[in-house]
The first five atom37 places (N, CA, C, CB, O) and aatype in JSON, in Angstrom:
{
  "aatype": [20, 20, 20, 20, 20, 20, 20, 20, 20, 20, 20, 20, 20, 20, 20, 20, 20, 20, 20, 20, 20, 20, 20, 20, 20, 20, 20, 20, 20, 20, 20, 20, 20, 20, 20, 20, 20, 20, 20, 20, 20, 20, 20, 20, 20, 20, 20, 20, 20, 20, 20, 20, 20, 20, 20, 20, 20, 20, 20, 20, 20, 20, 20, 20, 20, 20, 20, 20, 20, 20, 20, 20, 20, 20, 20, 20, 20, 20, 20, 20, 20, 20, 20, 20, 20, 20, 20, 20, 20, 20, 20, 20, 20, 20, 20, 20, 20, 20, 20, 20, 20, 20, 20, 20, 20, 20, 20, 20, 20, 20, 20, 20, 20, 20, 20, 20, 20, 20, 20, 20, 20, 20, 20, 20, 20, 20, 20],
  "atom_mask": [
    [1, 1, 1, 1, 1],
    [1, 1, 1, 1, 1],
    [1, 1, 1, 1, 1],
    [1, 1, 1, 1, 1],
    [1, 1, 1, 1, 1],
    [1, 1, 1, 1, 1],
    [1, 1, 1, 1, 1],
    [1, 1, 1, 1, 1],
    [1, 1, 1, 1, 1],
    [1, 1, 1, 1, 1],
    [1, 1, 1, 1, 1],
    [1, 1, 1, 1, 1],
    [1, 1, 1, 1, 1],
    [1, 1, 1, 1, 1],
    [1, 1, 1, 1, 1],
    [1, 1, 1, 1, 1],
    [1, 1, 1, 1, 1],
    [1, 1, 1, 1, 1],
    [1, 1, 1, 1, 1],
    [1, 1, 1, 1, 1],
    [1, 1, 1, 1, 1],
    [1, 1, 1, 1, 1],
    [1, 1, 1, 1, 1],
    [1, 1, 1, 1, 1],
    [1, 1, 1, 1, 1],
    [1, 1, 1, 1, 1],
    [1, 1, 1, 1, 1],
    [1, 1, 1, 1, 1],
    [1, 1, 1, 1, 1],
    [1, 1, 1, 1, 1],
    [1, 1, 1, 1, 1],
    [1, 1, 1, 1, 1],
    [1, 1, 1, 1, 1],
    [1, 1, 1, 1, 1],
    [1, 1, 1, 1, 1],
    [1, 1, 1, 1, 1],
    [1, 1, 1, 1, 1],
    [1, 1, 1, 1, 1],
    [1, 1, 1, 1, 1],
    [1, 1, 1, 1, 1],
    [1, 1, 1, 1, 1],
    [1, 1, 1, 1, 1],
    [1, 1, 1, 1, 1],
    [1, 1, 1, 1, 1],
    [1, 1, 1, 1, 1],
    [1, 1, 1, 1, 1],
    [1, 1, 1, 1, 1],
    [1, 1, 1, 1, 1],
    [1, 1, 1, 1, 1],
    [1, 1, 1, 1, 1],
    [1, 1, 1, 1, 1],
    [1, 1, 1, 1, 1],
    [1, 1, 1, 1, 1],
    [1, 1, 1, 1, 1],
    [1, 1, 1, 1, 1],
    [1, 1, 1, 1, 1],
    [1, 1, 1, 1, 1],
    [1, 1, 1, 1, 1],
    [1, 1, 1, 1, 1],
    [1, 1, 1, 1, 1],
    [1, 1, 1, 1, 1],
    [1, 1, 1, 1, 1],
    [1, 1, 1, 1, 1],
    [1, 1, 1, 1, 1],
    [1, 1, 1, 1, 1],
    [1, 1, 1, 1, 1],
    [1, 1, 1, 1, 1],
    [1, 1, 1, 1, 1],
    [1, 1, 1, 1, 1],
    [1, 1, 1, 1, 1],
    [1, 1, 1, 1, 1],
    [1, 1, 1, 1, 1],
    [1, 1, 1, 1, 1],
    [1, 1, 1, 1, 1],
    [1, 1, 1, 1, 1],
    [1, 1, 1, 1, 1],
    [1, 1, 1, 1, 1],
    [1, 1, 1, 1, 1],
    [1, 1, 1, 1, 1],
    [1, 1, 1, 1, 1],
    [1, 1, 1, 1, 1],
    [1, 1, 1, 1, 1],
    [1, 1, 1, 1, 1],
    [1, 1, 1, 1, 1],
    [1, 1, 1, 1, 1],
    [1, 1, 1, 1, 1],
    [1, 1, 1, 1, 1],
    [1, 1, 1, 1, 1],
    [1, 1, 1, 1, 1],
    [1, 1, 1, 1, 1],
    [1, 1, 1, 1, 1],
    [1, 1, 1, 1, 1],
    [1, 1, 1, 1, 1],
    [1, 1, 1, 1, 1],
    [1, 1, 1, 1, 1],
    [1, 1, 1, 1, 1],
    [1, 1, 1, 1, 1],
    [1, 1, 1, 1, 1],
    [1, 1, 1, 1, 1],
    [1, 1, 1, 1, 1],
    [1, 1, 1, 1, 1],
    [1, 1, 1, 1, 1],
    [1, 1, 1, 1, 1],
    [1, 1, 1, 1, 1],
    [1, 1, 1, 1, 1],
    [1, 1, 1, 1, 1],
    [1, 1, 1, 1, 1],
    [1, 1, 1, 1, 1],
    [1, 1, 1, 1, 1],
    [1, 1, 1, 1, 1],
    [1, 1, 1, 1, 1],
    [1, 1, 1, 1, 1],
    [1, 1, 1, 1, 1],
    [1, 1, 1, 1, 1],
    [1, 1, 1, 1, 1],
    [1, 1, 1, 1, 1],
    [1, 1, 1, 1, 1],
    [1, 1, 1, 1, 1],
    [1, 1, 1, 1, 1],
    [1, 1, 1, 1, 1],
    [1, 1, 1, 1, 1],
    [1, 1, 1, 1, 1],
    [1, 1, 1, 1, 1],
    [1, 1, 1, 1, 1],
    [1, 1, 1, 1, 1],
    [1, 1, 1, 1, 1],
    [1, 1, 1, 1, 1]
  ],
  "atom_positions": [
    [[12.39, -8.49, -9.23], [13.27, -7.58, -9.42], [12.96, -6.43, -10.63], [14.44, -8.34, -9.62], [13.36, -5.27, -10.69]],
    [[12.17, -7.14, -11.52], [11.48, -6.46, -12.68], [10.58, -5.49, -12.32], [10.78, -7.37, -13.5], [10.57, -4.36, -12.82]],
    [[9.68, -5.94, -11.33], [8.74, -4.93, -10.67], [9.34, -3.71, -9.96], [7.93, -5.63, -9.67], [8.78, -2.62, -10.05]],
    [[10.37, -3.87, -9.31], [11.11, -3.02, -8.74], [11.79, -1.87, -9.75], [12.04, -3.82, -8.03], [11.8, -0.66, -9.53]],
    [[12.27, -2.45, -10.75], [12.86, -1.67, -11.8], [11.73, -0.71, -12.41], [13.5, -2.66, -12.9], [11.9, 0.5, -12.62]],
    [[10.54, -1.43, -12.68], [9.56, -0.67, -13.41], [9.12, 0.68, -12.54], [8.26, -1.66, -13.71], [8.82, 1.74, -13.1]],
    [[9.14, 0.5, -11.15], [8.81, 1.62, -10.3], [9.74, 2.8, -10.48], [8.84, 1.19, -8.88], [9.41, 3.98, -10.56]],
    [[11.15, 2.19, -10.55], [12.23, 3.43, -10.55], [11.98, 4.0, -11.91], [13.97, 2.97, -10.35], [12.06, 5.22, -12.02]],
    [[11.66, 3.2, -13.05], [11.6, 3.81, -14.24], [10.35, 4.87, -14.38], [11.56, 2.72, -15.25], [10.5, 5.94, -14.97]],
    [[9.2, 4.52, -13.84], [8.08, 5.29, -13.8], [8.38, 6.65, -13.01], [6.97, 4.48, -13.18], [7.94, 7.72, -13.44]],
    [[9.13, 6.55, -11.86], [9.42, 7.74, -11.08], [10.27, 8.69, -11.93], [10.14, 7.36, -9.75], [10.08, 9.91, -11.89]],
    [[11.14, 8.19, -12.64], [11.91, 8.91, -13.6], [11.02, 9.8, -14.72], [12.82, 7.84, -14.31], [11.34, 10.91, -15.14]],
    [[10.06, 9.2, -15.02], [9.12, 9.9, -15.99], [8.37, 10.86, -15.45], [8.23, 9.07, -16.62], [8.15, 11.85, -16.15]],
    [[7.81, 10.78, -14.06], [7.09, 11.63, -13.47], [7.56, 11.89, -11.99], [5.79, 11.19, -13.59], [6.89, 11.4, -11.08]],
    [[8.65, 12.63, -11.7], [9.1, 12.61, -10.26], [8.24, 13.42, -9.32], [10.51, 13.12, -10.16], [8.61, 13.51, -8.15]],
    [[7.05, 14.07, -9.75], [6.23, 14.66, -8.86], [4.87, 14.02, -8.64], [6.09, 15.94, -9.25], [3.87, 14.62, -8.26]],
    [[4.95, 12.61, -8.96], [3.91, 11.84, -8.56], [4.1, 11.07, -7.13], [3.67, 10.89, -9.66], [4.95, 10.18, -6.98]],
    [[3.21, 11.51, -6.08], [3.4, 10.95, -4.79], [3.19, 9.35, -4.68], [2.45, 11.66, -3.87], [3.69, 8.64, -3.82]],
    [[2.3, 8.91, -5.82], [2.07, 7.45, -5.76], [3.2, 6.71, -6.16], [0.96, 7.04, -6.58], [3.41, 5.59, -5.7]],
    [[3.96, 7.24, -6.99], [5.31, 6.48, -7.43], [6.47, 6.61, -6.47], [5.84, 7.04, -8.82], [7.42, 5.83, -6.48]],
    [[6.35, 7.63, -5.63], [7.25, 7.9, -4.64], [7.0, 6.74, -3.44], [7.04, 9.46, -4.16], [7.87, 6.04, -2.92]],
    [[5.67, 6.76, -3.2], [5.29, 5.66, -2.21], [5.66, 4.4, -2.65], [3.86, 5.6, -1.93], [6.36, 3.7, -1.91]],
    [[5.28, 3.95, -3.8], [5.57, 2.61, -4.24], [7.12, 2.35, -4.23], [4.97, 2.39, -5.65], [7.56, 1.22, -4.01]],
    [[7.86, 3.36, -4.47], [9.39, 3.21, -4.5], [9.87, 3.08, -2.99], [10.14, 4.55, -5.27], [10.86, 2.4, -2.71]],
    [[9.13, 3.74, -2.05], [9.61, 3.73, -0.73], [9.16, 2.33, -0.38], [9.06, 4.93, 0.22], [9.97, 1.79, 0.37]],
    [[8.11, 1.58, -0.67], [7.66, 0.25, -0.41], [8.86, -0.64, -0.92], [6.24, -0.08, -1.15], [9.4, -1.43, -0.15]],
    [[9.24, -0.5, -2.16], [10.37, -1.29, -2.6], [11.54, -1.16, -1.78], [10.71, -0.98, -3.92], [12.19, -2.14, -1.41]],
    [[11.86, 0.13, -1.47], [13.09, 0.34, -0.48], [13.0, -0.47, 0.74], [13.22, 1.81, 0.0], [13.99, -1.09, 1.14]],
    [[11.73, -0.51, 1.44], [11.46, -1.24, 2.52], [11.85, -2.76, 2.32], [10.05, -1.04, 2.84], [12.54, -3.39, 3.12]],
    [[11.36, -3.21, 1.25], [11.42, -4.64, 0.9], [12.83, -4.83, 0.49], [10.39, -5.09, -0.24], [13.16, -6.02, 0.43]],
    [[13.74, -3.97, 0.2], [15.21, -4.15, -0.04], [16.04, -3.8, 1.16], [15.68, -3.3, -1.21], [17.27, -3.74, 1.1]],
    [[15.34, -3.55, 2.29], [15.98, -3.15, 3.6], [16.92, -1.9, 3.36], [16.85, -4.41, 4.22], [18.05, -1.78, 3.83]],
    [[16.3, -1.04, 2.6], [16.99, 0.46, 2.36], [16.1, 1.46, 3.17], [17.03, 0.97, 0.61], [15.38, 2.27, 2.58]],
    [[16.15, 1.39, 4.39], [15.14, 2.17, 5.18], [15.38, 3.62, 5.11], [15.14, 1.75, 6.62], [14.39, 4.35, 5.16]],
    [[16.62, 4.19, 5.0], [16.88, 5.59, 4.95], [16.28, 6.1, 3.44], [18.57, 5.87, 5.17], [15.67, 7.16, 3.33]],
    [[16.49, 5.33, 2.49], [15.86, 5.77, 1.18], [14.35, 5.78, 1.22], [16.3, 4.84, 0.03], [13.67, 6.58, 0.58]],
    [[13.87, 4.84, 2.01], [12.33, 4.75, 2.08], [11.94, 5.88, 2.72], [11.75, 3.52, 2.82], [10.96, 6.49, 2.27]],
    [[12.5, 6.29, 3.67], [12.11, 7.63, 4.5], [12.32, 8.82, 3.69], [12.98, 7.83, 5.83], [11.49, 9.73, 3.73]],
    [[13.39, 8.89, 2.94], [13.51, 10.14, 2.01], [12.19, 10.19, 1.03], [14.99, 10.05, 1.05], [11.57, 11.25, 0.9]],
    [[11.78, 8.95, 0.32], [10.69, 9.05, -0.5], [9.51, 9.42, 0.05], [10.49, 7.99, -1.11], [8.78, 10.26, -0.47]],
    [[9.2, 8.69, 1.42], [7.95, 9.09, 1.99], [7.69, 10.42, 2.37], [7.74, 8.4, 3.02], [6.61, 11.0, 2.29]],
    [[9.04, 10.99, 2.91], [8.9, 12.52, 3.33], [8.68, 13.31, 2.13], [10.19, 13.11, 4.09], [7.9, 14.26, 2.26]],
    [[9.23, 13.13, 0.93], [9.0, 13.87, -0.2], [7.38, 13.66, -0.55], [10.03, 13.38, -1.39], [6.67, 14.65, -0.71]],
    [[6.91, 12.46, -0.63], [5.51, 12.38, -1.0], [4.58, 12.98, -0.02], [5.12, 11.01, -1.21], [3.59, 13.56, -0.47]],
    [[4.77, 12.91, 1.31], [3.89, 13.37, 2.26], [3.98, 14.97, 2.03], [4.29, 12.83, 3.75], [2.92, 15.58, 2.2]],
    [[4.91, 15.59, 1.73], [5.05, 17.0, 1.6], [4.23, 17.6, 0.23], [6.66, 17.3, 1.55], [4.0, 18.81, 0.12]],
    [[3.85, 16.72, -0.69], [3.3, 17.19, -1.89], [1.92, 17.5, -1.63], [3.44, 16.23, -2.98], [1.25, 16.85, -0.83]],
    [[1.47, 18.48, -2.28], [0.05, 18.99, -2.17], [-1.04, 17.9, -2.57], [-0.11, 20.28, -3.11], [-2.02, 17.73, -1.85]],
    [[-0.85, 17.21, -3.66], [-1.73, 16.3, -4.22], [-1.61, 14.83, -3.62], [-1.5, 16.3, -5.66], [-2.15, 13.85, -4.13]],
    [[-0.85, 14.83, -2.48], [-0.63, 13.43, -1.98], [-2.02, 12.84, -1.32], [0.62, 13.44, -0.85], [-2.33, 11.66, -1.47]],
    [[-2.74, 13.67, -0.67], [-3.75, 13.34, 0.07], [-4.93, 12.64, -0.74], [-4.13, 14.51, 0.75], [-5.78, 11.92, -0.22]],
    [[-4.87, 12.92, -1.9], [-5.95, 12.33, -2.96], [-5.42, 11.02, -3.46], [-6.21, 13.34, -4.29], [-6.23, 10.26, -4.0]],
    [[-4.18, 10.67, -3.36], [-3.51, 9.44, -3.97], [-3.64, 8.29, -2.91], [-1.89, 9.73, -4.36], [-4.59, 7.52, -2.97]],
    [[-2.72, 8.18, -1.98], [-2.65, 6.98, -1.27], [-2.47, 7.54, 0.37], [-1.32, 6.0, -1.9], [-1.37, 7.4, 0.91]],
    [[-3.32, 8.01, 0.93], [-3.02, 8.68, 2.24], [-2.69, 7.67, 3.39], [-4.25, 9.55, 2.67], [-1.93, 7.94, 4.32]],
    [[-3.31, 6.53, 3.22], [-2.69, 5.61, 4.27], [-1.48, 4.89, 4.03], [-3.56, 4.65, 4.61], [-0.71, 4.72, 4.97]],
    [[-1.21, 4.45, 2.92], [-0.26, 3.77, 2.54], [1.17, 4.29, 2.83], [-0.48, 3.58, 1.31], [2.05, 3.62, 3.37]],
    [[1.3, 5.69, 2.38], [2.32, 6.3, 2.66], [2.77, 6.47, 4.03], [2.19, 7.3, 2.13], [3.96, 6.45, 4.34]],
    [[1.78, 6.66, 4.91], [1.97, 6.77, 6.39], [2.46, 5.48, 6.83], [0.68, 7.17, 7.18], [3.5, 5.45, 7.49]],
    [[1.83, 4.4, 6.55], [2.46, 3.21, 7.29], [3.75, 2.71, 6.53], [1.37, 1.96, 7.41], [4.48, 1.94, 7.15]],
    [[4.08, 3.06, 5.29], [5.25, 2.73, 4.91], [6.44, 3.5, 5.51], [5.21, 2.8, 3.62], [7.56, 3.05, 5.75]],
    [[6.02, 4.67, 5.7], [7.01, 5.48, 6.76], [7.17, 4.98, 8.02], [6.58, 6.84, 7.03], [8.29, 4.94, 8.52]],
    [[6.04, 4.55, 8.68], [5.98, 3.8, 9.89], [7.02, 2.41, 9.84], [4.37, 3.39, 10.11], [7.81, 2.08, 10.72]],
    [[6.79, 1.81, 8.69], [7.73, 0.58, 8.48], [9.22, 0.8, 8.48], [7.43, -0.05, 7.18], [10.02, 0.08, 9.09]],
    [[9.54, 1.93, 7.71], [10.85, 2.42, 7.76], [11.47, 2.84, 9.01], [10.92, 3.41, 6.96], [12.65, 2.61, 9.27]],
    [[10.62, 3.49, 9.82], [10.99, 4.02, 11.2], [11.23, 2.8, 12.06], [9.82, 4.97, 11.87], [12.26, 2.68, 12.74]],
    [[10.2, 1.81, 12.02], [10.23, 0.57, 12.82], [11.49, -0.22, 12.56], [9.01, -0.3, 12.53], [12.13, -0.7, 13.49]],
    [[11.84, -0.37, 11.34], [13.01, -1.21, 11.06], [14.28, -0.46, 11.25], [12.95, -1.74, 9.66], [15.35, -1.07, 11.2]],
    [[14.24, 0.79, 11.47], [15.49, 1.64, 12.01], [15.55, 1.73, 13.52], [15.45, 3.15, 11.48], [16.41, 2.4, 14.09]],
    [[14.58, 0.99, 14.16], [14.62, 0.82, 15.67], [13.82, 2.09, 16.33], [16.25, 0.75, 16.22], [13.93, 2.27, 17.54]],
    [[13.1, 2.9, 15.61], [12.46, 3.99, 16.07], [11.04, 3.71, 16.31], [12.64, 5.06, 15.18], [10.15, 4.33, 15.72]],
    [[10.78, 2.74, 17.22], [9.4, 2.21, 17.43], [8.35, 3.16, 17.83], [9.43, 1.2, 18.42], [7.18, 2.98, 17.49]],
    [[8.75, 4.26, 18.61], [7.61, 5.18, 19.05], [7.14, 6.09, 17.95], [8.04, 6.06, 20.24], [5.96, 6.39, 17.81]],
    [[8.12, 6.53, 17.16], [7.73, 7.37, 15.99], [6.83, 6.51, 14.87], [9.13, 7.94, 15.29], [5.93, 6.98, 14.18]],
    [[7.26, 5.28, 14.87], [6.71, 4.44, 14.01], [5.21, 4.15, 14.38], [7.53, 3.23, 13.97], [4.32, 4.12, 13.53]],
    [[5.01, 3.96, 15.62], [3.55, 3.85, 16.16], [2.7, 5.04, 16.08], [3.54, 3.48, 17.56], [1.48, 4.95, 16.12]],
    [[3.44, 6.34, 15.97], [2.71, 7.46, 15.7], [2.08, 7.47, 14.16], [3.64, 8.65, 15.98], [0.92, 7.76, 13.86]],
    [[3.08, 7.1, 13.31], [2.55, 7.07, 11.99], [1.58, 5.8, 11.67], [3.73, 7.09, 11.05], [0.73, 5.93, 10.79]],
    [[1.68, 4.75, 12.28], [0.77, 3.9, 12.1], [-0.58, 4.34, 12.63], [1.19, 2.74, 12.61], [-1.6, 4.07, 11.99]],
    [[-0.63, 4.98, 13.69], [-2.1, 5.48, 14.2], [-2.61, 6.54, 13.15], [-2.03, 6.23, 15.81], [-3.83, 6.65, 12.99]],
    [[-1.84, 7.25, 12.51], [-2.21, 8.27, 11.65], [-2.9, 7.61, 10.41], [-0.97, 9.12, 11.28], [-3.94, 7.99, 9.87]],
    [[-2.01, 6.42, 10.02], [-2.59, 5.62, 8.95], [-3.88, 4.94, 9.18], [-1.7, 4.65, 8.59], [-4.7, 4.8, 8.27]],
    [[-4.08, 4.49, 10.48], [-5.36, 3.92, 10.91], [-6.39, 4.89, 10.54], [-5.41, 3.6, 12.44], [-7.3, 4.55, 9.78]],
    [[-6.33, 6.0, 10.98], [-7.41, 7.08, 10.72], [-7.78, 7.31, 9.42], [-7.04, 8.32, 11.18], [-8.91, 7.7, 9.15]],
    [[-6.84, 7.07, 8.5], [-7.04, 7.12, 7.09], [-7.17, 5.95, 6.18], [-6.09, 7.78, 6.64], [-7.11, 6.02, 4.95]],
    [[-7.35, 4.9, 6.86], [-7.59, 3.55, 6.23], [-8.77, 3.66, 5.62], [-7.6, 2.36, 7.14], [-9.74, 4.22, 6.14]],
    [[-8.76, 3.08, 4.33], [-10.12, 3.22, 3.42], [-10.84, 1.86, 3.35], [-9.79, 3.71, 1.81], [-11.95, 1.81, 2.83]],
    [[-10.26, 0.76, 3.84], [-10.79, -0.58, 3.61], [-10.47, -1.42, 4.79], [-10.22, -1.21, 2.34], [-9.48, -1.11, 5.45]],
    [[-11.24, -2.52, 5.15], [-11.02, -3.29, 6.2], [-9.65, -3.99, 6.04], [-12.14, -4.22, 6.35], [-8.94, -4.21, 7.03]],
    [[-9.3, -4.32, 4.86], [-7.96, -5.14, 4.69], [-6.77, -3.89, 5.03], [-7.8, -5.9, 2.87], [-5.76, -4.21, 5.66]],
    [[-6.92, -2.86, 4.69], [-5.83, -1.86, 5.04], [-5.91, -1.47, 6.52], [-5.96, -0.54, 4.15], [-4.88, -1.21, 7.15]],
    [[-7.01, -1.44, 7.04], [-7.27, -1.21, 8.6], [-6.48, -2.44, 9.39], [-9.07, -1.26, 8.98], [-5.7, -2.25, 10.33]],
    [[-6.83, -3.68, 8.86], [-6.35, -4.7, 9.45], [-4.88, -4.83, 9.43], [-6.93, -5.73, 8.97], [-4.3, -5.26, 10.42]],
    [[-4.22, -4.47, 8.33], [-2.82, -4.46, 7.97], [-2.07, -3.42, 9.04], [-2.66, -3.99, 6.34], [-0.98, -3.7, 9.53]],
    [[-2.72, -2.32, 9.32], [-2.27, -1.27, 10.14], [-2.25, -1.71, 11.49], [-3.06, -0.09, 10.0], [-1.28, -1.56, 12.23]],
    [[-3.41, -2.3, 11.82], [-3.58, -2.7, 13.34], [-2.56, -3.8, 13.64], [-5.12, -3.26, 13.7], [-2.08, -3.83, 14.78]],
    [[-2.18, -4.74, 12.72], [-1.1, -5.65, 12.9], [0.15, -4.87, 13.29], [-0.88, -6.47, 11.64], [0.79, -5.15, 14.3]],
    [[0.47, -3.89, 12.47], [1.78, -3.22, 12.59], [1.73, -2.42, 13.82], [2.14, -2.32, 11.36], [2.8, -2.18, 14.39]],
    [[0.57, -1.94, 14.34], [0.56, -1.21, 15.57], [0.75, -2.19, 16.79], [-0.78, -0.41, 15.68], [1.29, -1.75, 17.81]],
    [[0.36, -3.41, 16.74], [0.5, -4.47, 17.69], [2.03, -4.77, 17.72], [-0.41, -5.75, 17.28], [2.66, -4.87, 18.77]],
    [[2.58, -4.92, 16.5], [4.02, -5.34, 16.37], [4.94, -4.16, 17.08], [4.42, -5.56, 14.69], [5.89, -4.38, 17.82]],
    [[4.48, -2.99, 16.71], [5.2, -1.7, 17.27], [5.08, -1.81, 18.78], [4.49, -0.23, 16.73], [6.13, -1.76, 19.43]],
    [[3.85, -1.96, 19.46], [3.65, -1.92, 20.71], [4.43, -2.98, 21.58], [2.32, -1.98, 20.86], [5.03, -2.73, 22.62]],
    [[4.32, -4.17, 21.0], [5.32, -5.28, 21.52], [6.71, -4.89, 21.47], [5.21, -6.58, 20.7], [7.43, -5.28, 22.4]],
    [[7.25, -4.15, 20.51], [8.74, -3.77, 20.43], [9.0, -3.02, 21.46], [9.19, -3.06, 19.24], [10.01, -3.17, 22.15]],
    [[7.95, -1.96, 21.7], [8.31, -0.86, 22.74], [8.26, -1.55, 24.11], [7.25, 0.45, 22.71], [9.13, -1.29, 24.94]],
    [[7.31, -2.4, 24.36], [7.1, -3.18, 25.68], [8.58, -3.94, 25.95], [5.71, -4.38, 25.52], [9.21, -3.92, 27.01]],
    [[8.95, -4.57, 24.81], [10.05, -5.27, 25.04], [11.5, -4.49, 25.32], [10.11, -6.11, 23.93], [12.49, -4.99, 25.87]],
    [[11.38, -3.19, 24.79], [12.47, -2.39, 24.8], [12.55, -1.69, 26.32], [12.34, -1.34, 23.57], [13.57, -1.63, 27.01]],
    [[11.2, -1.17, 26.68], [11.32, -0.29, 27.79], [10.03, -0.73, 28.82], [11.27, 1.36, 27.23], [9.87, -0.12, 29.87]],
    [[9.31, -1.63, 28.49], [8.26, -2.11, 29.3], [8.64, -2.93, 30.57], [7.42, -2.89, 28.45], [9.75, -2.8, 31.08]],
    [[7.7, -3.77, 31.08], [7.85, -4.5, 32.3], [8.89, -5.6, 32.07], [6.5, -5.07, 32.77], [9.65, -5.94, 32.97]],
    [[8.9, -6.1, 30.95], [9.81, -7.27, 30.39], [11.4, -6.73, 30.54], [9.39, -7.64, 28.63], [12.33, -7.37, 31.05]],
    [[11.45, -5.57, 30.04], [12.78, -4.88, 30.0], [13.28, -4.63, 31.39], [12.71, -3.54, 29.23], [14.47, -4.81, 31.62]],
    [[12.44, -4.22, 32.38], [12.79, -4.03, 33.61], [13.26, -5.31, 34.45], [11.73, -3.39, 34.16], [14.17, -5.37, 35.28]],
    [[12.46, -6.23, 34.04], [12.97, -7.55, 34.62], [14.27, -8.01, 34.09], [12.0, -8.63, 34.37], [15.1, -8.51, 34.85]],
    [[14.47, -7.86, 32.85], [15.77, -8.14, 32.27], [16.91, -7.36, 32.95], [15.73, -7.82, 30.81], [17.96, -7.9, 33.3]],
    [[16.66, -6.15, 33.1], [17.86, -5.28, 33.73], [18.05, -5.66, 35.24], [17.53, -3.6, 33.63], [19.14, -5.51, 35.79]],
    [[17.02, -6.11, 35.84], [17.08, -6.38, 37.3], [17.75, -7.77, 37.46], [15.59, -6.34, 37.97], [18.27, -8.03, 38.54]],
    [[17.76, -8.62, 36.49], [18.52, -9.87, 36.53], [19.88, -9.83, 36.02], [17.85, -10.85, 35.81], [20.58, -10.85, 35.97]],
    [[20.31, -8.62, 35.63], [21.69, -8.44, 35.1], [22.68, -8.64, 36.03], [21.9, -7.17, 34.56], [23.67, -9.25, 35.62]],
    [[22.66, -8.25, 37.3], [23.74, -8.25, 38.25], [23.88, -10.04, 38.37], [23.28, -7.27, 39.86], [25.01, -10.52, 38.39]],
    [[22.95, -10.77, 38.44], [23.16, -12.31, 38.68], [23.73, -12.73, 37.51], [21.85, -13.19, 39.0], [24.51, -13.67, 37.64]],
    [[23.54, -12.23, 36.22], [24.22, -12.69, 34.98], [25.69, -12.31, 34.85], [23.49, -12.15, 33.8], [26.57, -13.01, 34.35]],
    [[25.82, -11.11, 35.38], [27.25, -10.51, 35.19], [28.13, -11.11, 36.26], [27.28, -8.85, 35.32], [29.34, -11.2, 36.03]],
    [[27.62, -11.56, 37.46], [28.46, -12.22, 38.46], [28.91, -13.64, 38.15], [27.73, -12.24, 39.72], [29.71, -14.24, 38.86]],
    [[28.43, -14.07, 37.21], [28.75, -15.58, 36.92], [30.07, -15.64, 36.24], [27.64, -16.31, 35.98], [30.54, -16.73, 35.91]]
  ]
}
């Protein structure tokens, strides 16, 4: 909790720092405050000096917020954008894991598995 408070304090000192906004968005995701995380990532992504700071992290944090809000397709878009800008192997692997997770969620929601589920519904409803 102390770490989270520190990020909020730093942001009050310099509200125009995209890195601080991204870190606060990550805290919001950890606290399951996804709407607030989206607000912070959107602010950071619009800033001119954002690209020099944390280009990949901001994109996948926004993807995490969208994913947790159930918007899997848009999350996948931001994960792929983050993958293009990943600077290290660790970052790339983390983003690839998120891509796999979002792809599975989409498949479960509208893929082959979902169509089987809906085709079996009459049998379930008639019981």
